[in-house]
C-alpha positions in Angstrom: -10.0 33.0 40.8 -7.7 32.2 44.1 -5.8 35.6 43.9 -8.9 37.7 43.7 -10.2 36.1 47.0 -7.0 36.6 48.7 -7.0 40.3 47.5 -10.6 40.7 49.0 -9.7 39.0 52.4 -6.7 41.3 52.8 -8.8 44.5 52.0 -11.3 43.2 54.8 -8.5 42.8 57.3 -7.2 46.5 56.8 -10.9 47.7 57.1 -11.3 46.0 60.3 -7.8 47.0 61.7 -8.8 50.6 60.5 -12.1 50.4 62.4 -10.6 49.1 65.6 -7.9 51.5 65.5 -10.8 54.2 65.4 -12.7 52.5 68.5 -9.7 52.5 70.4 -8.9 56.3 69.9 -12.4 57.2 70.5 -12.4 55.3 73.6 -9.4 56.7 74.7 -10.3 60.2 73.9 -13.9 60.1 75.4 -12.4 58.8 78.5 -9.3 60.9 78.8 -11.1 63.9 80.3 -12.8 61.7 83.1 -9.9 59.6 84.1 -8.3 61.7 86.5 -11.5 62.8 88.2 -13.0 59.6 88.6 -9.7 57.5 89.1 -10.3 57.5 92.8 -14.0 56.8 92.9 -13.9 54.2 89.9 -11.0 52.6 91.7 -12.9 52.6 94.9 -16.4 51.4 93.5 -15.7 49.2 91.0 -12.6 46.6 90.7 -12.9 46.7 86.6 -13.6 49.3 84.3 -16.3 48.6 82.1 -14.8 50.6 79.1 -11.6 48.5 79.1 -13.8 45.2 79.2 -15.4 46.5 75.9 -12.1 47.4 74.6 -10.6 44.2 75.5 -13.6 42.1 74.2 -13.5 44.0 70.7 -10.1 43.2 70.5 -10.6 39.7 71.5 -13.2 39.4 68.7 -10.9 41.1 66.3 -8.1 38.3 67.5 -10.7 35.7 66.8 -11.6 36.9 63.4 -9.8 34.4 61.0 -9.0 36.9 58.3 -7.1 38.8 60.8 -5.1 35.8 62.2 -2.5 35.6 59.1 -3.9 32.3 58.2 -6.7 31.2 56.0 -7.8 27.9 54.2 -8.8 27.7 50.8 -11.3 25.3 49.3 -10.9 24.4 45.6 -13.2 22.5 43.1 -11.7 20.1 41.1 -13.2 17.7 38.3 -12.6 14.1 39.6 -11.0 13.0 36.2 -8.3 15.9 36.4 -6.8 13.7 39.2 -3.9 11.7 37.9 -4.5 8.0 38.4 -2.1 5.8 39.2 -1.6 3.2 37.0 -0.5 -0.2 38.0 1.5 -2.3 35.7 0.2 -5.2 34.6 2.4 -8.2 35.2 3.9 -9.9 32.1 2.1 -13.1 31.2 4.6 -15.7 31.1 2.5 -17.5 28.5 4.0 -14.9 26.0 7.6 -16.3 26.2 6.1 -19.8 25.7 4.5 -18.5 22.5 7.9 -16.7 21.2 9.9 -19.9 21.8 7.2 -22.0 19.9 7.5 -19.6 17.3 11.4 -19.6 17.0 11.2 -23.4 16.8 8.4 -23.3 13.9 10.6 -20.9 12.1 13.9 -23.1 12.7 11.9 -26.3 11.7 10.6 -24.4 8.4 13.9 -23.2 7.3 15.5 -26.7 7.7 12.6 -28.1 5.4 12.6 -24.8 2.9 16.5 -25.9 2.7 16.2 -29.3 1.8 13.4 -28.4 -0.5 15.8 -25.8 -2.4 18.2 -28.7 -2.6 16.0 -31.2 -4.1 15.0 -28.6 -6.7 18.7 -28.2 -7.4 19.3 -31.8 -8.0 16.2 -32.5 -10.0 17.3 -29.2 -12.1 20.8 -30.7 -12.5 19.5 -34.2 -13.4 17.0 -32.8 -16.1 19.7 -30.3 -17.5 22.3 -33.5 -17.8 19.6 -35.6 -19.4 18.9 -32.7 -21.9 22.4 -32.5 -22.6 22.8 -36.4 -23.1 19.6 -36.3 -25.6 21.0 -33.5 -27.6 24.2 -35.1 -28.2 22.4 -38.3 -29.1 20.3 -36.6 -31.3 23.3 -34.8 -32.9 25.4 -38.0 -33.5 22.0 -39.8 -35.0 21.6 -36.9 -37.2 25.3 -37.0 -38.2 25.1 -40.7 -38.8 21.7 -40.1 -40.8 23.3 -37.5 -42.9 24.0 -38.3 -46.6 27.5 -39.4 -47.4 27.4 -38.9 -51.1 25.3 -36.7 -53.4 25.2 -37.9 -57.1 28.5 -40.0 -56.6 30.5 -37.2 -55.1 31.8 -37.8 -51.5 30.6 -35.3 -49.2 32.1 -36.7 -45.8 33.9 -34.2 -43.8 37.0 -36.9 -43.4 37.2 -37.0 -47.4 38.2 -33.4 -47.6 41.4 -31.7 -46.9 41.6 -29.4 -43.7 42.2 -26.4 -46.0 39.9 -27.0 -48.8 40.4 -23.6 -50.5 44.3 -23.9 -50.6 44.2 -27.7 -51.6 41.8 -26.4 -54.7 43.8 -23.5 -55.5 46.8 -25.7 -56.0 45.0 -28.2 -58.5 43.9 -25.3 -60.3 47.6 -23.7 -60.6 48.7 -27.1 -61.9 46.3 -27.2 -64.6 43.5 -29.5 -63.1 40.7 -26.9 -63.3 38.0 -30.1 -63.2 39.3 -31.5 -60.2 39.9 -28.0 -58.7 36.1 -27.3 -59.4 35.1 -31.0 -57.9 36.8 -30.6 -54.7 35.3 -26.9 -54.2 31.7 -28.4 -55.3 32.1 -31.3 -52.8 33.5 -29.1 -50.1 30.4 -26.6 -50.1 27.8 -29.4 -50.4 29.6 -30.9 -47.2 29.8 -27.5 -45.5 26.0 -27.0 -46.4 25.1 -30.4 -44.9 27.0 -31.0 -41.6 27.7 -27.0 -40.7 24.8 -25.3 -41.9 22.3 -28.5 -41.6 20.8 -28.1 -44.7 18.5 -31.0 -45.8 20.3 -32.1 -48.9 19.6 -35.6 -50.6 21.5 -38.0 -51.8 19.9 -37.2 -55.2 19.5 -33.6 -55.2 20.6 -31.5 -58.3 22.8 -28.4 -58.5 19.6 -26.2 -58.5 17.9 -28.3 -55.6 20.9 -27.6 -53.4 20.8 -23.8 -54.0 17.1 -23.8 -53.2 17.6 -25.8 -50.2 20.3 -23.4 -48.9 18.2 -20.5 -49.1 17.2 -19.4 -45.4 20.1 -21.5 -44.1 22.9 -19.8 -45.5 24.2 -16.1 -45.1 23.7 -13.7 -48.2 27.4 -13.8 -48.7 27.7 -17.6 -48.4 24.8 -18.1 -50.6 26.2 -16.1 -53.4 29.7 -17.9 -52.9 28.1 -21.3 -53.5 26.0 -20.2 -56.4 29.3 -19.1 -58.0 30.9 -22.3 -57.4 27.9 -24.2 -58.6 27.6 -22.1 -61.8 31.5 -22.5 -62.5 31.3 -26.2 -61.8 28.1 -26.2 -64.5 30.2 -24.0 -67.0 33.3 -26.4 -67.1 31.8 -29.8 -66.4 28.6 -29.6 -68.5 29.5 -27.0 -70.8 33.2 -27.4 -71.3 34.0 -23.7 -71.0 37.7 -22.6 -69.8 37.7 -20.5 -66.6 40.4 -17.8 -66.0 42.9 -18.3 -63.6 41.8 -14.9 -61.7 38.3 -16.7 -61.3 40.1 -19.7 -59.9 41.9 -17.6 -57.4 38.7 -15.9 -56.4 36.8 -18.9 -55.8 39.6 -20.9 -54.1 40.4 -18.1 -51.9 36.8 -17.7 -51.1 35.9 -20.7 -49.6 37.3 -20.3 -46.1 36.3 -17.0 -46.0 32.8 -17.6 -47.0 31.7 -21.0 -45.3 34.1 -21.8 -42.8 34.3 -18.0 -41.4 30.5 -17.5 -41.4 27.8 -18.7 -38.8 24.4 -20.6 -39.6 21.4 -18.5 -39.5 20.0 -20.7 -37.1 22.7 -20.7 -34.6 22.8 -16.5 -35.0 19.2 -16.3 -34.2 19.2 -18.6 -31.4 22.3 -17.2 -29.7 
């Protein structure tokens, strides 16, 4: 819009200049012929030439025209919202610093209480764990003390047996003491089932009852071995049957492999 207005003003200025030049040329051409004849009389009769006055007046008007002066003023309409507003920076409220300081103090106090709370919980857990361990050991000692020491006149206490039951029984078997070897194997099997595998065998339990109580407490291989020992014990002691040396070797060497190496089923499921 501003460029178009400037172009229109420039065009008008050019037209005015052309008209002014035409007027001056016409005035000069009209008065050139009479200038020489009337020069003396015009100079004598009038101090100034009216034509020159008219020309001077036209030139003054042209000079006074703002469009021909080379300077012009432009007026622009502008929306009030378009003007950038100077934003004043709000001063920082000093209370926010006090609030931040209070927050930091609160976090510090809470972290201290939280730390002491964690320490108290850990101490309580440690005390409960120690109490649980002490009670468990006391229960095991009481249970071991309450376990039967004899099953039908057979001493089944662990301290009454040799360290290597299988080797000791095999030595007896090789020396011809088969009943003593079978008795040692049977006592050792009963002792392992009571104290190692936690089989609830009573003092008056028979061989069949011991095997029935061992089901679910022993692994299949350990239960099969104990069954073989019981059957050999019954065949020799009650039936008077003679057992072979190969059977004796298999029973004696299998004691450690089947009863000492295997783990209780309850311990395996708990682990």
